[in-house]
C-alpha atoms as a printed R data frame, in Angstrom:
   type eleno elety resid chain resno       x       y       z
1  ATOM     1    CA   MET     A     1   0.004  -0.119  -0.010
2  ATOM     2    CA   THR     A     2   1.194   3.418  -0.962
3  ATOM     3    CA   PRO     A     3   0.147   6.760   0.372
4  ATOM     4    CA   VAL     A     4  -1.906   7.332  -2.927
5  ATOM     5    CA   ASP     A     5  -3.770   4.023  -2.332
6  ATOM     6    CA   ARG     A     6  -4.342   5.026   1.419
7  ATOM     7    CA   ASP     A     7  -5.870   8.641   0.403
8  ATOM     8    CA   ILE     A     8  -7.862   7.032  -2.709
9  ATOM     9    CA   LEU     A     9  -9.489   4.465  -0.178
10 ATOM    10    CA   GLU     A    10 -10.044   7.392   2.467
11 ATOM    11    CA   GLN     A    11 -11.648   9.634  -0.123
12 ATOM    12    CA   LEU     A    12 -14.157   6.969  -0.791
13 ATOM    13    CA   LYS     A    13 -14.871   6.195   2.700
14 ATOM    14    CA   ASN     A    14 -15.252  10.093   3.409
15 ATOM    15    CA   ASP     A    15 -15.561  10.055   7.143
16 ATOM    16    CA   ASP     A    16 -17.603  13.415   6.860
17 ATOM    17    CA   CYS     A    17 -20.619  12.643   4.883
18 ATOM    18    CA   GLY     A    18 -20.528   8.710   4.347
19 ATOM    19    CA   GLU     A    19 -19.080   6.677   1.440
20 ATOM    20    CA   LEU     A    20 -19.073   8.266  -1.760
21 ATOM    21    CA   VAL     A    21 -19.046   6.853  -5.214
22 ATOM    22    CA   LEU     A    22 -16.247   8.572  -7.463
23 ATOM    23    CA   THR     A    23 -14.534   8.933 -10.606
24 ATOM    24    CA   PRO     A    24 -10.998   9.006 -11.180
25 ATOM    25    CA   ARG     A    25 -11.266  12.607 -12.176
26 ATOM    26    CA   VAL     A    26 -13.208  13.421  -9.062
27 ATOM    27    CA   ILE     A    27 -10.977  11.549  -6.909
28 ATOM    28    CA   SER     A    28  -7.636  13.391  -8.252
29 ATOM    29    CA   ALA     A    29  -9.459  16.932  -8.015
30 ATOM    30    CA   ASN     A    30  -9.619  16.533  -4.263
31 ATOM    31    CA   LEU     A    31  -6.530  15.082  -3.589
32 ATOM    32    CA   ASP     A    32  -2.865  16.224  -4.309
33 ATOM    33    CA   TRP     A    33  -2.507  13.150  -6.895
34 ATOM    34    CA   GLY     A    34  -2.903  13.527 -10.835
35 ATOM    35    CA   ARG     A    35  -5.852  11.801 -12.751
36 ATOM    36    CA   GLN     A    36  -3.635   9.392 -14.234
37 ATOM    37    CA   THR     A    37  -1.745   8.118 -11.233
38 ATOM    38    CA   VAL     A    38  -5.400   7.880  -9.509
39 ATOM    39    CA   ARG     A    39  -6.494   5.738 -12.340
40 ATOM    40    CA   ASP     A    40  -3.583   3.611 -12.287
41 ATOM    41    CA   HIS     A    41  -3.669   3.050  -8.378
42 ATOM    42    CA   LEU     A    42  -7.472   2.342  -8.802
43 ATOM    43    CA   MET     A    43  -6.721  -0.532 -11.221
44 ATOM    44    CA   VAL     A    44  -4.354  -2.091  -8.587
45 ATOM    45    CA   LEU     A    45  -6.698  -1.633  -5.813
46 ATOM    46    CA   ARG     A    46  -9.608  -3.241  -7.968
47 ATOM    47    CA   GLN     A    47  -7.047  -6.366  -8.672
48 ATOM    48    CA   HIS     A    48  -6.757  -6.612  -4.973
49 ATOM    49    CA   ASN     A    49 -10.562  -6.184  -4.415
50 ATOM    50    CA   LEU     A    50 -10.156  -3.077  -2.125
51 ATOM    51    CA   VAL     A    51 -12.754  -0.962  -4.461
52 ATOM    52    CA   GLU     A    52 -15.177  -1.894  -7.046
53 ATOM    53    CA   TYR     A    53 -16.836  -0.387  -9.843
54 ATOM    54    CA   HIS     A    54 -20.478   1.018  -8.933
55 ATOM    55    CA   ASP     A    55 -20.798   1.627 -12.479
56 ATOM    56    CA   GLU     A    56 -18.180   0.349 -15.077
57 ATOM    57    CA   ASP     A    57 -19.235   2.112 -18.108
58 ATOM    58    CA   ALA     A    58 -19.355   6.005 -16.416
59 ATOM    59    CA   ALA     A    59 -16.106   4.701 -14.402
60 ATOM    60    CA   LEU     A    60 -17.584   5.117 -11.031
61 ATOM    61    CA   TYR     A    61 -15.607   3.603  -8.185
62 ATOM    62    CA   ARG     A    62 -16.752   2.604  -4.382
63 ATOM    63    CA   LEU     A    63 -15.159   0.917  -1.631
64 ATOM    64    CA   SER     A    64 -15.716  -2.911  -1.234
65 ATOM    65    CA   ASP     A    65 -15.823  -4.953   1.818
66 ATOM    66    CA   ARG     A    66 -12.574  -5.573   1.658
67 ATOM    67    CA   GLY     A    67 -11.504  -2.204   1.429
68 ATOM    68    CA   ARG     A    68 -13.486  -1.291   4.490
69 ATOM    69    CA   ALA     A    69 -11.761  -3.866   6.136
70 ATOM    70    CA   TRP     A    70  -8.384  -2.744   5.486
71 ATOM    71    CA   LEU     A    71  -9.181   0.993   6.395
72 ATOM    72    CA   ARG     A    72 -10.537  -0.358   9.867
73 ATOM    73    CA   GLY     A    73  -7.146  -2.181  10.257
74 ATOM    74    CA   ASP     A    74  -8.813  -5.552   9.927
75 ATOM    75    CA   LEU     A    75  -6.903  -6.926   7.056
76 ATOM    76    CA   PRO     A    76  -3.075  -6.580   7.399
77 ATOM    77    CA   ASN     A    77  -0.710  -5.515   4.538
78 ATOM    78    CA   GLU     A    78   0.686  -9.177   4.429
79 ATOM    79    CA   ASP     A    79  -2.695 -10.576   3.099
80 ATOM    80    CA   LEU     A    80  -2.400  -7.983   0.367
81 ATOM    81    CA   GLU     A    81   1.265  -9.145  -0.511
82 ATOM    82    CA   ASP     A    82  -0.073 -13.039  -0.619
83 ATOM    83    CA   ASP     A    83  -2.685 -11.628  -3.390
84 ATOM    84    CA   GLU     A    84   0.235 -10.515  -5.560
85 ATOM    85    CA   GLU     A    85   1.943 -13.882  -5.080
86 ATOM    86    CA   THR     A    86  -0.813 -15.833  -6.141
87 ATOM    87    CA   ASP     A    87  -1.592 -13.472  -9.194
88 ATOM    88    CA   GLY     A    88   1.966 -14.085 -10.782
């Protein structure tokens, strides 16, 4: 997990108003990361099942149950590393 990944997950969680459904463009507009960086990281987060499409055609993303678990601290980073080993 990188600072970009954490920022994206926290943006989707949005403690102030509740969970959001956002596009990469909207996420990047609210963070200090470029749109392409956000898009690239969303693809990786999706591969790890931390985010999921709300609407794939509109490129709308939302947190997954696994993403919520990671933010709560219920999913250790080591479990994400295990995903990488099984993907290859």
